C-alpha positions in Angstrom: 17.0 14.7 15.4 13.7 14.4 17.3 10.9 11.9 17.8 7.4 13.0 16.9 4.3 11.7 18.7 0.6 12.3 18.1 -1.9 11.5 20.9 -5.6 11.5 20.1 -5.1 14.2 17.5 -8.2 15.5 15.8 -8.7 18.2 13.2 -12.0 19.7 12.1 -13.0 22.5 9.8 -16.3 23.6 11.0 -18.6 20.6 11.0 -16.2 18.6 8.9 -13.7 16.4 10.7 -10.8 15.5 8.5 -8.5 13.7 11.1 -10.0 11.4 13.7 -8.2 10.7 17.0 -4.8 9.8 15.4 -2.2 8.1 17.5 1.3 7.7 16.0 4.9 7.7 17.2 7.8 8.5 14.7 11.0 7.5 16.3 14.2 9.6 16.2 16.0 9.1 12.9 13.1 7.2 11.3 11.7 7.8 7.8 7.9 7.5 7.8 5.7 7.9 4.8 2.0 9.0 5.0 0.1 7.5 2.2 -3.5 7.5 1.1 -5.9 8.7 -1.6 -6.6 12.4 -2.2 -8.7 13.9 0.7 -7.5 11.3 3.3 -5.9 14.0 5.5 -2.2 13.3 4.9 -1.3 16.9 3.9 -3.4 18.4 6.7 -1.6 16.2 9.2 1.8 17.3 7.8 0.7 20.9 8.1 -0.2 20.4 11.7 3.2 18.8 12.5 4.8 21.8 10.7 2.8 24.3 12.8 0.9 25.7 9.8 -2.4 24.4 11.1 -3.6 23.9 14.7 -5.2 20.7 15.9 -8.8 20.9 17.1 -7.9 18.5 20.0 -5.2 16.1 21.0 -1.5 16.5 21.6 1.6 16.9 19.4 5.0 16.4 21.0 8.5 16.5 19.6 11.2 14.9 21.7 8.8 14.8 24.5 8.0 18.5 24.4 4.4 19.6 23.9 4.5 21.8 20.8 0.8 22.5 20.0 1.3 26.3 20.6 4.8 26.6 19.1 5.3 28.5 15.8 7.0 26.7 12.9 10.3 28.5 13.6 10.2 27.4 17.2 9.8 23.7 16.2 13.1 23.6 14.2 11.5 21.7 11.3 12.3 22.1 7.6 9.7 21.5 4.9 10.2 20.5 1.2 7.1 21.3 -0.9 5.8 20.0 -4.2 6.7 23.4 -5.7 10.4 24.2 -5.5 9.6 27.8 -4.4 13.1 29.0 -5.4 13.9 32.7 -5.8 14.5 33.1 -9.6 16.9 36.1 -9.2 19.2 34.3 -6.7 22.0 31.8 -7.4 21.9 28.3 -6.0 24.2 29.3 -3.2 22.0 32.3 -2.3 18.8 30.3 -2.4 20.3 27.7 0.0 21.7 30.3 2.4 18.8 32.7 2.4 17.0 31.4 5.5 20.3 31.4 7.4 21.0 35.0 6.4 17.6 36.3 7.6 18.2 34.4 10.9 21.3 36.6 11.5 23.9 33.9 11.0 27.4 35.0 10.1 28.7 34.9 6.6 31.5 32.5 7.3 29.3 30.0 8.9 26.6 30.3 6.2 29.3 29.7 3.5 30.6 26.6 5.4 27.1 25.1 5.8 26.0 25.8 2.2 29.2 24.3 0.8 28.9 21.2 3.1 25.3 20.7 2.1 26.1 21.2 -1.6 28.7 18.5 -1.5 26.2 16.1 0.1 23.7 16.8 -2.7 26.2 17.0 -5.6 25.4 20.6 -6.2 28.9 22.0 -5.8 29.4 22.6 -9.6 26.0 24.5 -9.8 26.4 27.1 -7.0 26.6 30.1 -9.3 23.7 29.1 -11.5 20.1 30.5 -11.2 17.0 28.3 -11.1 16.2 28.9 -14.7 19.5 27.2 -15.7 18.7 24.0 -13.8 16.8 20.9 -14.6 13.7 19.9 -12.5 15.7 17.3 -10.5 18.5 19.9 -9.8 15.9 22.4 -8.6 14.4 19.9 -6.3 17.9 19.1 -4.9 18.4 22.8 -4.3 15.0 22.9 -2.4 16.2 20.0 -0.3 19.5 21.7 0.3 17.8 24.8 1.5 16.0 22.7 4.1 19.0 20.5 5.0 21.4 23.5 5.5 19.3 24.6 8.5 20.2 21.3 10.4 16.5 20.7 11.4 15.3 18.2 14.0 12.6 17.0 11.6 12.3 17.0 7.8 8.8 17.2 6.3 8.2 16.3 2.6 4.9 17.3 0.9 4.8 15.3 -2.3 8.2 16.7 -3.5 8.4 14.6 -6.6 5.0 15.2 -8.1 6.2 17.7 -10.7 8.9 15.5 -12.1 8.8 13.0 -15.0 8.9 9.3 -14.4 12.7 9.0 -14.9 13.5 11.9 -12.6 11.2 10.6 -10.0 13.2 7.4 -9.8 16.5 9.3 -9.6 15.2 11.6 -6.9 13.9 8.7 -4.9 17.4 7.4 -4.8 18.8 10.9 -3.9 16.4 11.2 -1.0 17.1 7.7 0.3 20.9 8.3 0.1 20.4 11.6 1.9 18.5 10.1 4.7 21.0 7.3 5.1 23.7 9.9 5.4 22.1 12.5 7.7 19.6 10.2 9.6 17.3 13.2 10.3 13.7 12.2 11.4 11.7 12.4 8.2 7.9 12.4 7.5 7.0 12.1 3.8 3.6 12.6 2.3 2.8 11.0 -1.0 -0.2 9.4 -2.9 2.3 7.1 -4.7 2.6 3.8 -2.8 5.7 2.8 -4.8 7.5 6.0 -3.5 6.4 5.1 0.0 7.5 1.5 -0.2 10.9 2.3 -1.7 11.7 5.1 0.7 10.2 4.6 4.1 11.2 2.5 7.1 7.5 2.4 8.0 4.3 3.5 6.2 1.1 5.0 7.6 -2.0 4.2 5.5 -4.7 6.9 5.9 -8.2 6.7 4.6 -11.0 9.1 5.5 -8.9 10.7 8.2 -8.4 7.4 10.0 -5.2 5.4 10.3 -5.8 2.0 8.6 -2.5 0.4 9.3 1.1 1.2 10.3 4.0 -1.1 9.4 7.0 -1.7 7.3 6.6 -2.1 3.5 7.0 -5.8 3.8 4.4 -6.1 6.6 1.8 -4.1 4.7 2.4 -6.2 1.6 2.3 -9.6 3.3 -0.2 -9.0 6.0 -2.6 -6.2 5.1 -5.1 -5.4 7.9 -8.1 -4.9 5.7 -9.4 -4.8 2.1 -8.5 -1.1 1.7 -4.8 -1.6 2.7 -4.7 -4.8 0.6 -6.0 -3.0 -2.5 -3.8 0.1 -2.0 -0.5 -1.6 -1.5 0.9 -3.5 -4.5 0.9 -2.8 -8.3 -1.1 -4.1 -10.1 -3.7 -3.9 -7.3 -4.9 -7.0 -5.5 -7.9 -9.0 -7.0 -10.9 -9.5 -4.8 -13.6 -12.2 -5.0 -16.6 -12.9 -2.8 -16.6 -16.4 -1.2 -18.1 -18.5 1.5 -15.6 -19.8 4.2 -15.8 -23.2 5.7 -13.3 -25.1 7.8 -12.4 -28.8 8.2 -9.3 -30.7 9.0 -6.1 -28.6 8.6 -7.3 -26.2 6.0 -10.1 -23.8 5.1 -12.2 -24.0 2.0 -13.2 -20.9 0.0 -16.3 -21.5 -2.2 -16.8 -18.9 -5.0 -20.2 -18.1 -6.4 -19.7 -20.1 -9.5 -18.9 -23.3 -7.5 -15.1 -23.1 -7.9 -13.1 -23.6 -4.7 -9.7 -22.5 -3.2 -8.0 -23.8 -0.2 -5.8 -22.0 2.4 -4.2 -23.0 5.7 -6.1 -22.6 8.9 -4.8 -19.7 11.0 -5.7 -17.3 13.7 -6.0 -14.5 11.1 -9.0 -16.1 9.3 -12.1 -14.2 10.0 -14.9 -15.9 11.9 -17.5 -14.8 9.3 -18.9 -17.3 6.8 -19.1 -14.7 4.0 -15.7 -13.3 3.2 -13.6 -11.5 0.6 -10.8 -13.4 -0.9 -7.7 -11.4 -2.0 -5.3 -12.6 -4.7 -2.2 -10.7 -5.7 -1.7 -10.6 -9.5 2.0 -11.7 -9.2 0.9 -14.7 -7.2 -1.5 -16.0 -9.8 0.2 -18.3 -12.2 -0.9 -19.9 -15.5 -1.7 -23.5 -14.3 0.1 -26.4 -16.0 -2.0 -28.9 -17.9 -3.7 -31.3 -15.6 -3.4 -29.2 -12.4 -6.5 -29.4 -10.3 -5.6 -28.0 -6.8 -6.2 -24.3 -6.1 -7.0 -23.7 -9.8 -9.5 -21.1 -11.1 -10.9 -21.5 -14.6 -11.9 -18.6 -16.8 -11.5 -16.9 -20.2 -8.6 -14.7 -21.2 -10.1 -11.3 -22.1 -6.9 -9.3 -22.7 -3.2 -10.0 -23.0 -0.7 -7.2 -22.4 3.0 -8.2 -23.2 5.5 -6.0 -21.4 8.6 -7.8 -22.4 9.8 -9.7 -19.3 6.2 -10.6 -18.4 2.6 -10.7 -19.6 -0.3 -9.1 -17.9 -3.4 -11.3 -18.2 -7.0 -10.1 -17.7 -9.1 -13.2 -17.0 -12.9 -13.3 -16.7 -14.2 -15.7 -14.1 -18.0 -15.8 -13.7 -18.5 -12.0 -14.2 -15.4 -11.0 -12.3 -12.2 -9.9 -13.9 -8.8 -10.9 -12.4 -5.4 -9.6 -13.3 -2.5 -12.0 -13.3 1.2 -11.2 -13.9 2.8 -14.1 -15.8 6.6 -14.2 -15.7 6.9 -17.5 -17.5 5.5 -16.0 -20.8 3.2 -19.1 -21.0 1.4 -19.7 -24.3 -2.1 -18.4 -24.0 -4.7 -17.1 -26.5 -7.2 -14.3 -26.1 -10.9 -15.4 -25.9 -9.8 -19.0 -25.0 -10.1 -20.8 -21.7 -7.2 -20.3 -19.2 -6.5 -21.7 -15.8 -4.8 -19.9 -13.0 -3.3 -21.4 -9.8 -2.1 -19.9 -6.6 -0.2 -21.2 -3.6 -2.5 -21.7 -0.5 -0.2 -19.6 1.7 -0.5 -16.6 -0.6 -4.3 -16.3 -0.4 -5.6 -13.4 1.7 -9.0 -13.7 3.5 -10.9 -10.6 4.9 -14.1 -10.3 6.8 -16.9 -8.8 4.6 
């Protein structure tokens, strides 16, 4: 295992800079996910760590050793790609042991390593099969086994579950989490799926436009997003946003919306100093208000009702803005009729505009 550290790392392609002065430390044995929209630079960063791209400036160290000029082989990393990239004419055992063979390792040691890795990944019964005889999830496990068998210092995952259907993605998330718990190899995982990142990672790095927006545990990012981008990216359904005017008095802050409705939240050091702010409301924190409620209540019209069984998703129009609410109580509401939503003051997010 090895730690990985980026110091003022920048990457440009001609006049286009895709990574801007990144600073990040991945601790030994940690599982870190790089998350962001397409084009944010996460795959480029992974390729730099792997040695497939050179940084334009800045430093990359592994276990304290400067590795900018080292080849991928010299870095002792293993990479799992979106494509399984298995040799179709080889068996599972041969695919897993191929890199060890070309490195000159002895047959007995190769056999031992492959068998031990196959047991970890529940592949022992499939060793004589070829890729065409495997399911998508089994092929991805073989691809992970081919990386694991090398006993690398760092695992790099480049959207490894993108080609799988929804059910297999859930199963493979569990496989990867169990694998990391067992081997504790330092892992860096690239994905555009924030659910994957939150369920797998010890910490998440949110990238946008080549800049790190925030680094933290899944809980920290969900509860205390640093800005509107992070707040809207983490959480499903996405956070609702409303423009408001902030004023303070007594022990609470008042948020006045454009239509005259108000919300209240506690005073805190995290409140921006600006008068004009953006209010963030998570759908799962918006509740259908009981009759007669008048504190922290927003009144609107129910545009759309989406029953999902255990809960209802509500789309509520409030003065030209549409809010999403997740109702677990299955309250009785009617489309095109007035509806009131309430939220606890402590669960309101306020951002500088």
